[in-house]
C-alpha positions, -999 to +999 in steps of 0.1 A: -114-763+473-139-789+488-139-805+519-144-839+500-116-831+484-096-824+513-108-854+530-099-878+497-062-858+499-055-868+536-073-903+535-097-892+565-133-896+567-152-865+554-168-862+593-130-860+603-124-825+591-138-802+620-125-771+605-106-751+574-093-719+576-071-699+548-040-691+569-023-669+538-033-672+500-031-708+485-022-723+524-055-740+546-053-753+581-073-783+587-086-796+614-092-833+620-103-850+651-103-885+652-107-915+673-103-890+702-069-871+688-071-836+675-044-825+647-040-801+618-022-800+590-016-777+561-026-779+529-011-759+499-006-758+463+024-782+447+023-768+415+048-741+422+088-738+419+085-727+455+061-754+470+084-778+457+115-767+468+098-771+501+084-796+498+120-813+486+137-789+522+111-810+542+118-840+527+159-843+527+155-829+566+129-858+575+155-886+554+187-868+576+161-876+608+160-837+620+132-840+644+113-805+648+107-803+611+071-806+599+064-838+580+048-846+544+023-863+547+003-863+511+019-848+477-007-858+455-037-839+424-013-809+426-014-804+464+006-812+493+000-818+530+022-813+558+018-814+599+009-778+610+030-762+636+048-791+653+082-778+635+101-752+619+092-746+582+117-744+555+118-708+554+131-705+590+160-727+580+173-699+555 
């Protein structure tokens, strides 16, 4: 995936992406620096059943007000993005 594609999916300028690394097959950790703040997001493919289940669990927990769960940021073009390392993964709750 090209950085231009990541920027478009995340809705940030290209120069705000300061790094991207593979944390496991099919999952990128993307560093974003914008307005003096730094954050990281995870970007993964959204086409598999496992990824769709992961997104559904995150969405359901967020709707219930469960604060320590990562937040979905984008779900588009066969990819999804979520906050990185700010909470539990869906698998940690199983």
